Structures are given as C-alpha cells and as structure tokens.
DSSP file (Angstrom, degrees, kcal/mol; ACC not computed):
  #  RESIDUE AA STRUCTURE BP1 BP2  ACC     N-H-->O    O-->H-N    N-H-->O    O-->H-N    TCO  KAPPA ALPHA  PHI   PSI    X-CA   Y-CA   Z-CA
    1    1 A M              0   0    0      0, 0.0    29,-0.2     0, 0.0     2,-0.1   0.000 360.0 360.0 360.0 136.2   64.6 -155.2  141.3
    2    2 A K    >>  -     0   0    0      1,-0.1     4,-1.2     2,-0.0     3,-1.0  -0.462 360.0-117.4 -76.3 152.1   68.2 -154.6  142.0
    3    3 A Y  H 3> S+     0   0    0      1,-0.3     4,-0.5     2,-0.2     3,-0.4   0.871 116.0  60.3 -59.2 -35.1   69.3 -154.3  145.6
    4    4 A S  H 34 S+     0   0    0      1,-0.3     3,-0.3     2,-0.2    -1,-0.3   0.817 110.7  41.0 -62.8 -28.1   70.4 -150.7  145.0
    5    5 A E  H <4 S+     0   0    0     -3,-1.0    -1,-0.3     1,-0.2    -2,-0.2   0.625 109.2  61.2 -89.5 -15.4   66.8 -150.0  144.1
    6    6 A A  H  < S+     0   0    0     -4,-1.2    26,-2.5    -3,-0.4     2,-0.6   0.390  80.5  96.7 -94.3   2.8   65.4 -152.1  146.9
    7    7 A I  E  <  +a   32   0A   0     -4,-0.5    26,-0.2    -3,-0.3    24,-0.0  -0.842  50.2 166.6 -97.7 121.0   67.0 -150.1  149.7
    8    8 A K  E     -a   33   0A   0     24,-2.9    26,-2.5    -2,-0.6     2,-0.1  -0.965  34.7-113.1-133.3 147.9   64.6 -147.5  151.2
    9    9 A P  E >>  -a   34   0A   0      0, 0.0     4,-1.5     0, 0.0     3,-0.9  -0.377  33.9-109.6 -74.5 160.5   64.7 -145.4  154.4
   10   10 A I  H 3> S+     0   0    0     24,-1.8     4,-2.6     1,-0.3     5,-0.2   0.811 118.1  63.8 -61.1 -29.7   62.2 -146.1  157.1
   11   11 A S  H 3> S+     0   0    0      1,-0.2     4,-2.0     2,-0.2    -1,-0.3   0.876 100.9  51.7 -63.1 -35.8   60.5 -142.8  156.3
   12   12 A Y  H <> S+     0   0    0     -3,-0.9     4,-2.0     2,-0.2    -1,-0.2   0.918 109.7  49.2 -64.7 -43.3   59.7 -144.2  152.8
   13   13 A L  H  < S+     0   0    0     -4,-1.5     4,-0.4     1,-0.2    -2,-0.2   0.912 110.1  51.9 -61.7 -42.7   58.1 -147.3  154.5
   14   14 A K  H  < S+     0   0    0     -4,-2.6     3,-0.4     1,-0.2    -1,-0.2   0.898 117.7  36.3 -61.4 -41.5   56.1 -145.1  156.9
   15   15 A T  H  < S+     0   0    0     -4,-2.0    -1,-0.2     1,-0.2    -2,-0.2   0.674 128.8  33.1 -88.4 -17.1   54.6 -143.0  154.1
   16   16 A H  S  X S+     0   0    0     -4,-2.0     4,-2.9    -5,-0.2     5,-0.2  -0.068  71.6 134.1-128.7  34.0   54.3 -145.8  151.5
   17   17 A A  H  > S+     0   0    0     -3,-0.4     4,-2.5    -4,-0.4     5,-0.2   0.902  76.5  46.2 -55.1 -48.1   53.5 -148.9  153.5
   18   18 A S  H  > S+     0   0    0      1,-0.2     4,-2.5     2,-0.2    -1,-0.2   0.906 114.0  48.8 -63.2 -41.4   50.6 -150.1  151.4
   19   19 A E  H  > S+     0   0    0      2,-0.2     4,-2.7     1,-0.2    -1,-0.2   0.908 111.0  50.4 -64.6 -42.6   52.6 -149.5  148.2
   20   20 A V  H  X S+     0   0    0     -4,-2.9     4,-2.9     2,-0.2     5,-0.3   0.937 112.3  46.7 -61.2 -47.6   55.6 -151.4  149.6
   21   21 A I  H  X S+     0   0    0     -4,-2.5     4,-2.4    -5,-0.2     5,-0.2   0.923 113.7  48.3 -61.6 -44.6   53.5 -154.3  150.6
   22   22 A R  H  X S+     0   0    0     -4,-2.5     4,-2.5    -5,-0.2    -2,-0.2   0.924 114.9  45.1 -61.6 -45.7   51.7 -154.4  147.2
   23   23 A E  H  X S+     0   0    0     -4,-2.7     4,-2.5     2,-0.2     6,-0.3   0.923 114.5  46.9 -66.5 -46.3   55.1 -154.2  145.3
   24   24 A V  H  X>S+     0   0    0     -4,-2.9     4,-1.0    -5,-0.2     5,-0.9   0.910 116.5  44.9 -63.8 -42.3   56.9 -156.8  147.4
   25   25 A S  H  <5S+     0   0    0     -4,-2.4    -2,-0.2    -5,-0.3    -1,-0.2   0.913 115.7  46.4 -67.6 -43.1   53.9 -159.2  147.2
   26   26 A K  H  <5S+     0   0    0     -4,-2.5    -2,-0.2    -5,-0.2    -1,-0.2   0.920 122.3  33.4 -66.8 -45.5   53.4 -158.7  143.5
   27   27 A N  H  <5S-     0   0    0     -4,-2.5    -1,-0.2    -5,-0.2    -2,-0.2   0.481  97.3-131.4 -93.1  -4.1   57.0 -159.0  142.4
   28   28 A H  T  <5 +     0   0    0     -4,-1.0     2,-0.2    -5,-0.2    -3,-0.2   0.896  61.8 137.2  52.5  43.4   58.1 -161.6  145.1
   29   29 A E      < -     0   0    0     -5,-0.9    16,-0.7    -6,-0.3     2,-0.4  -0.661  53.4-115.9-115.9 172.3   61.1 -159.4  145.8
   30   30 A T  E     - B   0  44A   0     -2,-0.2     2,-0.4   -29,-0.2    14,-0.2  -0.856  19.2-159.6-111.2 142.1   62.8 -158.3  149.0
   31   31 A M  E     - B   0  43A   0     12,-2.9    12,-3.4    -2,-0.4     2,-0.5  -0.977   8.9-146.0-122.4 136.7   63.1 -154.7  150.2
   32   32 A I  E     -aB   7  42A   0    -26,-2.5   -24,-2.9    -2,-0.4     2,-0.5  -0.879  12.2-155.1-103.1 128.3   65.8 -153.5  152.7
   33   33 A I  E     -aB   8  41A   0      8,-3.3     7,-2.8    -2,-0.5     8,-1.9  -0.888   7.8-154.9-107.1 130.7   64.7 -150.8  155.1
   34   34 A T  E     -aB   9  39A   0    -26,-2.5   -24,-1.8    -2,-0.5     2,-0.4  -0.713   7.9-164.9-103.4 155.2   67.4 -148.5  156.6
   35   35 A H  E >  S- B   0  38A   0      3,-2.6     3,-1.4    -2,-0.3    -2,-0.0  -0.974  80.7  -8.4-138.7 122.9   67.3 -146.6  159.9
   36   36 A N  T 3  S-     0   0    0     -2,-0.4     3,-0.1     1,-0.2    -1,-0.1   0.867 132.0 -54.9  54.7  38.9   69.8 -143.8  160.5
   37   37 A G  T 3  S+     0   0    0      1,-0.2     2,-0.4     0, 0.0    -1,-0.2   0.441 116.9 106.8  81.1   0.4   71.6 -144.9  157.3
   38   38 A E  E <  S-B   35   0A   0     -3,-1.4    -3,-2.6    -5,-0.0     2,-0.3  -0.909  77.6-109.6-115.1 140.6   72.1 -148.5  158.3
   39   39 A A  E     +B   34   0A   0     -2,-0.4    -5,-0.2    -5,-0.2     3,-0.1  -0.496  49.8 155.3 -64.2 127.8   70.3 -151.5  157.0
   40   40 A K  E     +     0   0A   0     -7,-2.8     2,-0.3     1,-0.3    -6,-0.2   0.668  51.3  28.4-125.5 -34.9   68.0 -152.7  159.8
   41   41 A V  E     -B   33   0A   0     -8,-1.9    -8,-3.3     2,-0.0     2,-0.5  -0.961  54.9-146.5-139.8 149.0   65.0 -154.7  158.4
   42   42 A V  E     -B   32   0A   0     -2,-0.3     2,-0.6   -10,-0.2   -10,-0.2  -0.973   9.5-157.8-115.2 129.7   64.1 -156.8  155.4
   43   43 A V  E     +B   31   0A   0    -12,-3.4   -12,-2.9    -2,-0.5     2,-0.4  -0.938  25.7 173.5-105.8 122.8   60.5 -156.7  154.0
   44   44 A Q  E     -B   30   0A   0     -2,-0.6   -14,-0.2   -14,-0.2   -19,-0.1  -0.970  37.9-103.6-137.1 143.9   59.9 -159.9  152.1
   45   45 A D     >  -     0   0    0    -16,-0.7     4,-2.4    -2,-0.4     5,-0.2  -0.388  35.2-124.6 -59.9 140.8   57.0 -161.7  150.3
   46   46 A I  H  > S+     0   0    0      1,-0.2     4,-2.6     2,-0.2     5,-0.2   0.850 109.6  52.9 -61.3 -36.5   55.7 -164.5  152.5
   47   47 A H  H  > S+     0   0    0      2,-0.2     4,-2.2     1,-0.2    -1,-0.2   0.889 109.6  48.1 -68.7 -37.8   56.1 -167.1  149.7
   48   48 A V  H  > S+     0   0    0      2,-0.2     4,-2.4     1,-0.2    -2,-0.2   0.911 111.8  51.0 -65.4 -42.1   59.8 -166.1  149.2
   49   49 A Y  H  X S+     0   0    0     -4,-2.4     4,-2.5     2,-0.2    -2,-0.2   0.927 110.3  48.6 -60.2 -46.1   60.3 -166.3  153.0
   50   50 A E  H  X S+     0   0    0     -4,-2.6     4,-2.5     1,-0.2    -1,-0.2   0.899 110.8  50.5 -63.2 -40.8   58.7 -169.8  153.1
   51   51 A Q  H  X S+     0   0    0     -4,-2.2     4,-2.5     2,-0.2    -1,-0.2   0.906 110.4  50.4 -62.6 -40.9   60.9 -170.9  150.2
   52   52 A T  H  X S+     0   0    0     -4,-2.4     4,-2.5     2,-0.2    -2,-0.2   0.923 110.8  48.3 -62.3 -44.7   64.0 -169.6  152.0
   53   53 A Q  H  X S+     0   0    0     -4,-2.5     4,-2.2     2,-0.2    -2,-0.2   0.899 111.5  50.1 -63.7 -40.8   63.0 -171.4  155.2
   54   54 A D  H  X S+     0   0    0     -4,-2.5     4,-2.3     2,-0.2    -1,-0.2   0.911 111.0  49.5 -62.8 -42.5   62.5 -174.6  153.3
   55   55 A S  H  X S+     0   0    0     -4,-2.5     4,-2.5     1,-0.2    -2,-0.2   0.911 110.5  50.0 -63.5 -42.6   65.9 -174.3  151.6
   56   56 A L  H  X S+     0   0    0     -4,-2.5     4,-2.2     2,-0.2    -1,-0.2   0.893 109.3  51.9 -63.3 -39.3   67.6 -173.7  154.9
   57   57 A A  H  X S+     0   0    0     -4,-2.2     4,-2.2     2,-0.2    -2,-0.2   0.919 110.7  47.9 -63.3 -43.3   65.9 -176.7  156.4
   58   58 A L  H  X S+     0   0    0     -4,-2.3     4,-2.5     1,-0.2    -2,-0.2   0.906 111.1  50.7 -64.5 -40.9   67.1 -178.9  153.5
   59   59 A L  H  X S+     0   0    0     -4,-2.5     4,-2.5     2,-0.2    -1,-0.2   0.885 109.3  51.4 -63.2 -37.9   70.6 -177.5  153.8
   60   60 A K  H  X S+     0   0    0     -4,-2.2     4,-2.5     2,-0.2    -2,-0.2   0.913 109.7  49.6 -64.6 -42.3   70.6 -178.3  157.5
   61   61 A I  H  X S+     0   0    0     -4,-2.2     4,-2.4     2,-0.2    -2,-0.2   0.914 111.4  49.4 -62.2 -43.1   69.5 -181.9  156.8
   62   62 A L  H  X S+     0   0    0     -4,-2.5     4,-2.6     2,-0.2    -2,-0.2   0.912 111.0  49.2 -62.3 -42.9   72.3 -182.2  154.3
   63   63 A A  H  X S+     0   0    0     -4,-2.5     4,-2.1     2,-0.2    -2,-0.2   0.907 112.1  48.1 -63.3 -41.9   74.8 -180.9  156.7
   64   64 A Q  H  X S+     0   0    0     -4,-2.5     4,-2.5     2,-0.2    -1,-0.2   0.884 111.3  51.2 -65.7 -38.0   73.6 -183.3  159.4
   65   65 A S  H  X S+     0   0    0     -4,-2.4     4,-2.5     2,-0.2    -2,-0.2   0.919 109.2  49.8 -64.8 -43.6   73.8 -186.1  156.9
   66   66 A S  H  X S+     0   0    0     -4,-2.6     4,-2.3     1,-0.2    -2,-0.2   0.907 111.3  49.4 -61.5 -41.9   77.3 -185.3  155.9
   67   67 A T  H  X S+     0   0    0     -4,-2.1     4,-1.8     2,-0.2    -2,-0.2   0.920 110.7  49.9 -63.4 -43.9   78.3 -185.2  159.6
   68   68 A S  H  X>S+     0   0    0     -4,-2.5     5,-2.8     1,-0.2     4,-0.6   0.904 110.7  49.6 -61.9 -41.8   76.7 -188.5  160.3
   69   69 A I  H ><5S+     0   0    0     -4,-2.5     3,-1.0     1,-0.2    -1,-0.2   0.918 109.4  51.3 -64.3 -42.9   78.5 -190.1  157.3
   70   70 A K  H 3<5S+     0   0    0     -4,-2.3    -1,-0.2     1,-0.3    -2,-0.2   0.854 111.9  47.6 -62.3 -34.3   81.8 -188.7  158.4
   71   71 A K  H 3<5S-     0   0    0     -4,-1.8    -1,-0.3    -5,-0.2    -2,-0.2   0.535 116.4-115.4 -83.5  -6.8   81.2 -190.2  161.9
   72   72 A G  T <<5 +     0   0    0     -3,-1.0     2,-1.5    -4,-0.6    -3,-0.2   0.667  67.8 143.6  81.4  16.4   80.2 -193.6  160.4
   73   73 A N      < +     0   0    0     -5,-2.8     2,-0.3    -6,-0.2    -1,-0.2  -0.581  40.0  91.6 -90.8  74.4   76.6 -193.3  161.7
   74   74 A Y        -     0   0    0     -2,-1.5    -9,-0.0    -5,-0.1     0, 0.0  -0.978  59.6-136.9-156.6 165.4   74.8 -194.8  158.9
   75   75 A K        -     0   0    0     -2,-0.3    -2,-0.0     2,-0.0     2,-0.0  -0.921  34.3 -99.5-123.2 150.3   73.5 -198.2  157.6
   76   76 A P     >  -     0   0    0      0, 0.0     4,-2.2     0, 0.0     3,-0.2  -0.378  38.0-113.6 -63.2 151.5   73.6 -199.7  154.2
   77   77 A V  H  > S+     0   0    0      1,-0.2     4,-2.6     2,-0.2     5,-0.3   0.893 115.2  53.9 -56.7 -44.5   70.3 -199.3  152.2
   78   78 A R  H  > S+     0   0    0      1,-0.2     4,-2.2     2,-0.2    -1,-0.2   0.903 109.5  48.1 -59.3 -41.4   69.6 -203.0  152.2
   79   79 A E  H  > S+     0   0    0     -3,-0.2     4,-2.3     2,-0.2    -1,-0.2   0.900 110.7  51.4 -66.0 -40.4   69.9 -203.2  156.0
   80   80 A S  H  X S+     0   0    0     -4,-2.2     4,-2.0     1,-0.2    -2,-0.2   0.924 112.4  45.3 -62.5 -45.0   67.7 -200.1  156.5
   81   81 A F  H  X S+     0   0    0     -4,-2.6     4,-2.5     2,-0.2    -1,-0.2   0.873 110.9  53.7 -68.1 -35.9   64.9 -201.6  154.2
   82   82 A A  H  X S+     0   0    0     -4,-2.2     4,-2.2    -5,-0.3    -1,-0.2   0.916 109.0  49.5 -62.8 -42.1   65.2 -205.0  156.0
   83   83 A N  H  X S+     0   0    0     -4,-2.3     4,-2.2     2,-0.2    -2,-0.2   0.899 111.0  49.6 -62.9 -41.0   64.7 -203.2  159.3
   84   84 A L  H  X S+     0   0    0     -4,-2.0     4,-2.4     2,-0.2    -2,-0.2   0.916 109.6  50.8 -64.2 -42.9   61.7 -201.4  158.0
   85   85 A E  H  X S+     0   0    0     -4,-2.5     4,-2.4     1,-0.2    -1,-0.2   0.888 109.9  50.8 -63.0 -38.8   60.2 -204.6  156.6
   86   86 A E  H  X S+     0   0    0     -4,-2.2     4,-2.2     2,-0.2    -1,-0.2   0.919 110.3  49.0 -63.1 -43.7   60.7 -206.3  160.0
   87   87 A R  H  X S+     0   0    0     -4,-2.2     4,-1.7     2,-0.2    -2,-0.2   0.888 112.1  48.5 -65.4 -38.3   59.0 -203.4  161.8
   88   88 A I  H  X S+     0   0    0     -4,-2.4     4,-1.9     2,-0.2    -1,-0.2   0.917 110.9  50.6 -66.0 -43.0   56.1 -203.5  159.4
   89   89 A A  H  X S+     0   0    0     -4,-2.4     4,-1.5     1,-0.2    -2,-0.2   0.883 108.0  53.3 -62.6 -38.5   55.8 -207.3  159.8
   90   90 A E  H  X S+     0   0    0     -4,-2.2     4,-1.5     1,-0.2    -1,-0.2   0.890 109.2  48.7 -63.7 -40.0   55.8 -206.9  163.7
   91   91 A K  H  < S+     0   0    0     -4,-1.7    -1,-0.2     1,-0.2    -2,-0.2   0.846 107.8  54.6 -69.5 -33.6   52.9 -204.4  163.5
   92   92 A D  H  < S+     0   0    0     -4,-1.9    -1,-0.2     1,-0.2    -2,-0.2   0.841 109.1  48.7 -67.9 -32.2   50.9 -206.7  161.2
   93   93 A V  H  <        0   0    0     -4,-1.5    -1,-0.2     1,-0.2    -2,-0.2   0.841 360.0 360.0 -74.7 -34.3   51.2 -209.5  163.7
   94   94 A S     <        0   0    0     -4,-1.5    -1,-0.2    -5,-0.1    -2,-0.2   0.473 360.0 360.0 -66.5 360.0   50.1 -207.3  166.6
C-alpha cells in the first residue's frame, strides 16, 4: 500500500477498527491516522514493529561501536579471545 492510500482520518479508524486491524495484520503494512488534518498516530503490524525495534537496536550497537573505535576503546581480536580463554580456565579451576 502506498503512503497516500495508507493515510486515514480518525473517523475512519473509529468506524472501521476491525477492518483496519485485519488489513494491517494481513498485509504487514503501516497506516497513518490523522486528527484535525494532521498525522498523529501510526497503526502497525506487531511483527513489523518488532523488526523495526530490532533494526534500531542493531543500528545503536553499530553507532556505539563506531564511537568506541574512534576513541580507541577496543582490543585486538587475539587479545579478546585470550582473555576469554583465561576466564574460562579460571572457572574450570574453581
């Protein structure tokens, strides 16, 4: 569905709530609800919402990683694995 077709007034949502939910869930699309002519709310399939949240989390991790690299807050891979092996060995001894 095109965004131009996915924009509906709140009165449409009120009178067609079940249909909107069915359509959004079936097609995994997003609907924009307006109030007094302004976009106010987004109705979205839960799976699409979860995918969006997962994508945002990954982007945040990437941004944090880039910042850490720029600040020099990182270890070479060999050193990281050596540290992990030491920690595992310490737990095996305990």
